[in-house]
C-alpha positions as CSV (number, residue, x, y, z in Angstrom):
1,M,0.0,0.0,0.0
2,P,2.7,2.7,0.9
3,D,4.5,2.2,-2.5
4,E,1.2,2.6,-4.4
5,I,0.4,5.8,-2.4
6,F,3.8,7.4,-3.3
7,K,3.6,6.4,-7.0
8,E,0.2,8.1,-7.3
9,A,1.4,11.3,-5.7
10,A,3.5,14.1,-7.2
11,W,7.2,13.6,-6.5
12,W,7.5,16.8,-4.3
13,E,4.8,15.7,-2.0
14,S,7.2,13.1,-0.4
15,A,10.4,14.9,-1.1
16,V,13.1,16.1,1.4
17,F,14.8,19.3,0.0
18,Y,18.3,20.6,0.7
19,Q,19.0,24.3,0.0
20,I,22.4,25.3,-1.2
21,Y,23.4,29.0,-1.7
22,P,26.2,28.2,-4.2
23,L,27.9,31.6,-4.3
24,G,28.3,31.4,-0.6
25,M,29.0,27.7,0.0
26,C,31.5,27.5,-2.9
27,G,33.4,30.6,-1.6
28,A,32.9,33.0,-4.5
29,P,33.8,36.7,-4.0
30,Y,30.9,38.9,-3.2
31,E,31.3,41.2,-6.2
32,N,31.5,39.7,-9.6
33,D,35.2,39.8,-10.5
34,G,34.8,38.3,-14.0
35,V,37.3,35.5,-13.3
36,L,36.2,32.1,-14.5
37,T,36.5,29.7,-11.6
38,H,34.9,26.2,-11.6
39,R,33.6,26.4,-8.0
40,L,30.3,24.8,-8.7
41,L,31.8,21.4,-9.2
42,K,32.5,21.4,-5.5
43,V,28.8,20.3,-5.1
44,L,29.8,16.9,-6.6
45,D,31.8,16.2,-3.4
46,W,28.6,16.7,-1.3
47,I,26.4,14.1,-3.1
48,D,27.4,11.2,-0.8
49,H,26.5,13.4,2.2
50,L,23.1,14.3,0.6
51,K,22.3,10.6,0.0
52,K,23.4,9.7,3.6
53,L,21.1,12.6,4.8
54,N,18.2,11.0,2.9
55,V,17.7,14.1,0.8
56,N,16.2,13.6,-2.6
57,A,15.9,17.2,-4.0
58,V,18.2,20.2,-4.0
59,Y,17.2,23.8,-4.3
60,F,20.0,26.0,-5.6
61,S,19.8,29.7,-4.8
62,P,20.8,31.9,-7.7
63,L,23.7,30.7,-9.9
64,F,23.3,32.7,-13.0
65,E,25.5,35.6,-14.0
66,S,24.8,38.5,-11.6
67,D,26.3,41.7,-10.3
68,S,27.0,40.4,-6.8
69,H,24.7,38.2,-4.5
70,G,22.8,36.4,-7.3
71,Y,19.5,38.2,-7.1
72,N,20.7,41.0,-9.4
73,T,20.8,39.0,-12.5
74,R,22.8,40.1,-15.5
75,D,22.4,37.1,-17.8
76,Y,19.8,34.4,-17.3
77,H,21.4,32.3,-20.0
78,K,24.9,31.9,-18.4
79,V,26.1,30.4,-15.1
80,D,27.9,33.0,-13.0
81,V,31.5,33.1,-14.0
82,R,32.5,32.9,-10.3
83,L,30.9,29.5,-10.2
84,G,31.9,28.1,-13.6
85,T,30.3,27.3,-16.9
86,N,27.0,26.0,-18.2
87,D,28.7,22.7,-18.7
88,D,29.6,22.6,-15.0
89,L,25.9,23.0,-14.1
90,K,25.0,20.3,-16.5
91,T,27.5,18.0,-15.0
92,V,26.3,18.8,-11.4
93,V,22.6,18.2,-12.4
94,D,23.4,15.0,-14.2
95,E,25.3,13.6,-11.2
96,L,22.6,14.6,-8.8
97,H,20.0,13.0,-11.0
98,K,22.0,9.8,-11.2
99,A,22.0,9.8,-7.4
100,G,18.2,10.1,-7.4
101,I,18.2,13.7,-6.4
102,R,15.9,16.2,-8.2
103,V,17.0,19.8,-8.8
104,I,15.2,23.1,-8.7
105,L,16.6,26.5,-9.4
106,D,15.9,30.0,-8.1
107,G,13.6,31.9,-10.5
108,V,14.4,35.6,-10.0
109,F,11.8,37.3,-12.2
110,N,10.6,40.2,-10.3
111,H,13.8,42.2,-10.8
112,V,17.2,42.2,-12.5
113,G,20.6,43.7,-11.8
114,R,21.9,47.0,-13.1
115,G,24.2,45.0,-15.4
116,F,21.3,43.4,-17.2
117,F,21.5,44.0,-21.0
118,G,18.2,45.7,-21.3
119,F,18.8,48.1,-18.5
120,L,22.3,48.9,-19.9
121,D,20.6,49.8,-23.1
122,V,18.2,52.1,-21.4
123,K,21.2,53.8,-19.6
124,E,22.8,54.4,-23.0
125,K,19.9,55.3,-25.2
126,K,17.3,56.6,-22.7
127,W,14.0,57.3,-24.6
128,D,15.4,55.7,-27.7
129,S,16.0,52.3,-26.0
130,A,13.8,49.4,-27.2
131,Y,13.8,48.1,-23.7
132,K,12.5,51.2,-21.9
133,D,9.1,49.6,-21.4
134,W,10.7,46.5,-19.8
135,F,11.0,48.5,-16.6
136,Y,9.1,51.1,-14.6
137,L,10.8,54.4,-15.6
138,N,10.4,58.1,-15.3
139,F,12.7,60.2,-17.4
140,D,11.6,63.3,-15.5
141,G,13.4,62.1,-12.3
142,N,16.8,60.7,-11.3
143,S,18.1,57.6,-9.5
144,D,20.5,57.0,-6.6
145,Y,23.1,56.3,-9.2
146,N,22.5,59.6,-11.1
147,D,21.3,57.7,-14.2
148,G,19.4,60.7,-15.4
149,F,16.0,58.9,-15.0
150,W,14.1,57.3,-12.1
151,Y,13.2,53.7,-11.9
152,E,11.5,51.4,-9.5
153,G,13.6,48.9,-7.5
154,W,12.5,46.0,-5.3
155,E,11.2,47.5,-2.1
156,G,13.3,50.6,-2.7
157,A,16.6,48.6,-3.4
158,T,17.8,50.3,-6.6
159,D,20.4,47.6,-7.3
160,L,17.4,45.4,-8.0
161,V,15.6,46.9,-11.1
162,K,12.0,45.9,-11.2
163,L,10.8,44.2,-14.4
164,N,7.5,45.1,-16.0
165,L,6.0,41.6,-16.1
166,Q,2.8,42.9,-17.7
167,N,4.8,43.7,-20.8
168,P,4.4,40.7,-23.2
169,A,8.0,41.0,-24.4
170,V,9.3,40.6,-20.9
171,S,7.0,37.7,-20.2
172,D,8.1,36.0,-23.5
173,Y,11.7,36.6,-22.7
174,L,11.5,35.0,-19.2
175,M,9.5,32.1,-20.5
176,E,12.3,31.5,-23.1
177,Q,14.9,31.4,-20.2
178,V,12.9,28.8,-18.3
179,K,12.4,26.7,-21.4
180,F,16.2,26.9,-21.9
181,W,16.9,25.8,-18.3
182,I,14.6,22.7,-18.8
183,D,16.1,21.8,-22.1
184,E,19.7,22.5,-21.4
185,F,20.0,21.4,-17.7
186,A,16.9,19.1,-17.2
187,I,15.9,21.0,-14.1
188,D,12.8,19.7,-12.2
189,G,11.3,22.9,-10.8
190,L,11.7,26.5,-9.7
191,R,11.6,28.4,-6.4
192,L,10.2,31.8,-7.3
193,D,11.9,34.7,-5.6
194,V,9.5,37.2,-4.0
195,A,6.6,35.4,-5.5
196,Y,4.2,37.5,-3.5
197,M,5.1,40.4,-5.7
198,L,4.9,38.7,-9.1
199,D,2.2,39.6,-11.5
200,R,-0.6,37.0,-11.2
201,D,-1.1,36.6,-14.9
202,F,2.6,36.0,-15.3
203,L,2.4,33.2,-12.6
204,R,-0.6,31.7,-14.4
205,R,1.3,31.6,-17.7
206,L,4.4,30.2,-16.0
207,R,2.4,27.3,-14.5
208,R,0.7,26.6,-17.9
209,E,3.9,26.7,-19.9
210,T,6.1,24.7,-17.5
211,S,3.4,22.0,-17.1
212,A,3.3,21.6,-20.9
213,W,7.1,21.5,-21.2
214,K,7.6,19.0,-18.3
215,K,4.6,17.3,-16.8
216,D,5.9,17.0,-13.2
217,F,7.6,20.4,-13.1
218,F,7.4,22.0,-9.6
219,L,6.7,25.6,-8.8
220,A,7.3,26.9,-5.2
221,G,6.7,30.5,-4.3
222,E,8.4,32.6,-1.7
223,M,5.7,34.0,0.6
224,I,6.5,35.9,3.8
225,G,3.0,36.4,5.1
226,G,-0.6,36.9,4.2
227,D,-2.9,34.3,2.6
228,Y,-0.7,31.7,1.0
229,N,-3.7,30.6,-1.2
230,Q,-3.4,33.8,-3.2
231,I,-0.6,32.2,-5.2
232,M,-0.7,28.5,-4.0
233,N,-3.5,27.0,-6.1
234,D,-4.3,25.0,-9.2
235,E,-3.4,27.9,-11.6
236,M,-0.1,29.2,-10.0
237,C,2.3,27.7,-7.5
238,H,2.1,24.1,-6.2
239,S,3.7,25.2,-2.9
240,V,4.9,28.2,-0.9
241,T,7.4,28.8,2.0
242,N,5.7,28.4,5.3
243,Y,7.2,31.4,7.1
244,E,4.3,31.4,9.7
245,C,5.4,28.1,11.1
246,R,9.1,28.8,10.8
247,K,8.6,31.7,13.1
248,G,6.3,29.7,15.3
249,I,8.8,26.9,15.8
250,Y,11.7,28.9,17.3
251,S,9.4,31.4,19.1
252,A,7.3,28.6,20.8
253,I,10.5,26.7,21.8
254,N,12.3,29.8,23.2
255,S,9.2,30.9,25.2
256,D,8.3,27.3,26.5
257,N,4.9,27.9,24.8
258,L,4.2,25.1,22.4
259,F,0.7,26.4,22.1
260,E,2.0,29.0,19.6
261,I,3.4,26.6,17.0
262,C,0.6,24.0,17.6
263,H,-2.1,26.7,17.1
264,S,-0.5,27.5,13.7
265,L,-0.4,23.9,12.7
266,Q,-4.0,23.3,13.7
267,R,-5.1,26.6,11.9
268,Q,-3.3,25.6,8.8
269,F,-3.8,21.8,8.6
270,G,-6.4,20.8,11.3
271,P,-9.4,18.5,10.7
272,E,-12.0,21.3,10.6
273,D,-13.3,22.5,7.2
274,W,-12.2,26.1,7.9
275,C,-8.5,25.2,8.2
276,V,-6.8,27.1,5.5
277,Y,-4.2,24.8,3.9
278,R,-5.7,21.3,4.4
279,G,-4.3,18.8,1.9
280,K,-1.6,21.3,0.6
281,H,2.1,20.8,0.8
282,L,3.9,24.0,2.0
283,I,7.7,24.1,2.4
284,S,8.6,23.7,6.1
285,F,11.9,25.0,7.3
286,V,13.7,26.7,10.3
287,D,16.3,28.7,8.4
288,N,17.6,29.7,5.0
289,H,19.8,32.3,3.2
290,D,17.7,35.2,4.5
291,V,17.2,34.5,8.2
292,A,19.3,33.6,11.2
293,R,20.5,30.0,11.6
294,I,18.3,28.0,13.9
295,A,21.3,27.2,16.1
296,S,21.7,30.9,16.6
297,E,17.9,31.5,17.0
298,L,17.3,29.0,19.8
299,N,18.1,30.0,23.4
300,D,19.0,26.3,24.2
301,E,20.7,24.2,21.5
302,R,19.5,21.1,23.2
303,N,16.2,21.9,21.6
304,L,17.5,21.6,18.0
305,P,16.0,18.1,17.6
306,A,12.7,19.5,18.7
307,A,12.8,22.2,16.1
308,Y,13.5,19.8,13.4
309,A,10.8,17.5,14.7
310,F,8.3,20.2,13.8
311,V,9.9,20.7,10.3
312,F,9.7,17.0,9.5
313,G,6.6,16.2,11.5
314,Q,4.2,18.9,10.3
315,P,2.4,18.6,7.0
316,G,4.6,19.9,4.2
317,I,7.8,19.5,2.3
318,P,10.8,19.7,4.7
319,M,13.8,21.7,3.6
320,V,17.2,21.8,5.3
321,Y,19.7,24.7,4.7
322,Y,23.3,23.7,4.1
323,G,25.4,23.4,7.2
324,S,22.5,23.6,9.6
325,E,22.2,19.9,9.7
326,W,25.2,19.8,12.0
327,G,24.3,23.0,13.8
328,I,26.4,25.8,12.4
329,K,25.5,29.3,13.6
330,G,24.8,32.5,11.7
331,E,23.3,35.8,12.8
332,K,21.3,38.1,10.5
333,K,22.4,41.4,12.1
334,P,26.0,41.5,10.8
335,G,24.8,40.9,7.3
336,D,23.7,38.2,5.0
337,H,27.3,37.0,4.5
338,E,27.2,35.3,7.9
339,L,24.1,33.3,6.7
340,R,25.9,32.2,3.5
341,P,29.4,31.0,4.5
342,A,31.9,29.0,2.5
343,I,32.1,25.4,3.7
344,E,34.9,23.2,2.4
345,R,33.3,19.9,3.2
346,P,30.1,18.6,5.0
347,E,30.3,17.4,8.6
348,W,28.3,14.8,10.5
349,N,27.4,14.7,14.2
350,D,24.5,13.5,16.4
351,L,22.1,16.2,15.1
352,T,22.9,15.2,11.5
353,S,22.0,11.6,12.4
354,I,18.7,12.7,13.9
355,I,17.8,14.8,10.8
356,A,18.8,11.9,8.5
357,A,16.4,9.6,10.4
358,M,13.7,12.2,10.3
359,A,14.2,12.6,6.5
360,D,14.0,8.8,6.0
361,S,10.8,8.7,8.1
362,H,9.2,11.5,6.0
363,R,10.0,9.8,2.7
364,T,8.7,6.4,3.8
365,S,5.6,7.3,5.9
366,P,2.4,8.0,4.1
367,A,1.1,9.6,7.3
368,L,4.0,12.1,7.5
369,C,3.6,13.0,3.8
370,F,-0.1,13.1,3.3
371,G,-1.8,12.9,6.7
372,G,-3.7,15.7,8.5
373,I,-2.9,16.7,12.0
374,S,-4.8,16.2,15.3
375,M,-3.6,17.0,18.9
376,R,-3.2,14.2,21.4
377,L,-1.6,16.3,24.2
378,L,-0.7,20.0,24.4
379,E,1.1,21.7,27.3
380,N,3.6,24.5,27.5
381,K,6.6,22.3,27.3
382,H,5.2,19.1,25.9
383,C,3.1,18.2,22.9
384,I,2.0,15.1,21.0
385,F,0.2,15.4,17.7
386,E,-0.8,12.6,15.3
387,R,-0.5,12.3,11.6
388,E,-2.7,9.6,10.0
389,Y,-3.3,8.5,6.4
390,K,-5.0,5.4,5.2
391,G,-4.3,3.5,8.4
392,D,-0.6,4.7,8.7
393,R,-0.2,6.5,12.0
394,V,2.7,8.5,13.4
395,M,2.7,10.5,16.6
396,V,5.2,13.4,16.9
397,A,6.1,13.9,20.5
398,V,8.3,16.7,21.9
399,N,9.6,17.4,25.4
400,L,11.4,20.7,26.1
401,E,12.0,20.0,29.8
402,D,15.4,19.5,31.5
403,C,14.0,16.3,33.0
404,E,12.3,13.1,32.0
405,Y,8.5,13.5,31.5
406,R,5.7,11.0,31.6
407,A,2.9,12.0,29.2
408,H,-0.5,10.6,30.0
409,F,-2.8,10.7,27.0
410,N,-5.1,8.5,25.0
411,A,-3.0,7.0,22.3
412,D,-5.6,4.5,21.0
413,A,-2.7,2.1,20.7
414,G,-0.6,-0.3,22.8
415,R,2.9,0.7,21.7
416,A,4.8,2.3,18.9
417,R,8.3,2.2,17.3
418,D,10.3,5.4,17.2
419,L,11.2,6.0,13.6
420,I,14.2,8.1,14.7
421,T,16.0,5.6,17.0
422,G,14.1,2.3,16.2
423,E,13.2,1.9,19.9
424,W,9.8,0.6,21.0
425,H,7.7,2.7,23.4
426,D,4.8,1.2,25.4
427,F,1.9,3.6,26.1
428,G,0.7,1.6,29.1
429,G,1.2,3.9,32.2
430,G,2.1,6.9,30.0
431,L,4.8,7.7,27.5
432,I,8.2,8.3,29.1
433,M,10.0,11.2,27.2
434,E,13.6,12.0,27.7
435,P,14.7,15.6,28.3
436,H,14.9,17.9,25.3
437,C,13.8,15.1,23.0
438,A,11.6,14.4,20.0
439,Y,10.0,11.2,18.8
440,F,8.3,10.0,15.6
441,L,6.2,7.2,17.1
442,H,4.9,4.8,14.4
443,V,1.9,2.9,15.7
444,E,2.4,-0.8,14.9
445,D,0.6,-2.5,17.8
């Protein structure tokens, strides 16, 4: 039965993603120095680590030619010279595919860099440029760079020049780039940068076109807040980033108030008809290239397993950010560079082993991939919630206390096997939970 369930579902619904910020991880200079260096091939040395971690999809943050950090694109057709060549990317994707790992890229379509060919043409020719309508311009004003005209940037950042996605020529151009990525690199999907700002008609076209080009092509949108259903639906994105629960995880753990995250989980995925994202697969995570590392965010690092239990235990598509699986730190305040460090080689410790076991559990349990959520026990420092799908039952249990805790609740079962450790737990007399621990209890008796 489980094999049939997974075969009938879309591949991303049971995937475990791993995010790599290649310009950072591979040690590229921040500003584009124009020097060809084959840094991207370093990813090949991480494939065994990814397989051991039970990852089966990789999301690469921007890797096409840009002015600096990747989100100010110069050329959508060319891998950033600091990372290597198009052939290097083809090699990396081919080897990941051979290892059974899908690949999605960052689709940065809301804006481009000042080095983008169309913007350079406008700077040179002003009104006479064939590309002046590709952007939001006013030739009666001026820019921070003294260009002799004003233009709109992303949220006021003028190094990110906003594209006019309602212009058919712009939309056509971007569709051609995505088609090129599919044909040239055989990518499996896109994560859409600032998807909440993208023109809705553009999103609809992107969904139609990519679905026609590649039947199982995956679109995930970046959403910070608001109603995720605005762009996560049958016409636009398949999934979005679940920032609500990302914040809820570390906030609830730090304040010893698991009601906070459990309220969000029940509001989003609970059994009632009014729950807002029932049956949908949002991307669950605790950190990424834009926010502080979870090891820096938590007041007590002993609660890292609990944080990841919510990532892998809630309905959704778990995503792990490179390096966080062994607990590296990174604060947002000094700047994004601390969140995107160069790492020579992957490491492995007890936390990594726990995350690998959680990833394996997610990929093999229909309940964790497709089940709803119902609370069995909820207290400030303890919670137990159940995921169930077609008879497959997994209870996610978390204890934040410094001491052992005996949880008394109605399990509707005699005992269960922890998918993380393989140990059996008897519910008679209550579930004994170790300090700062998390369990994925698979009901088998």
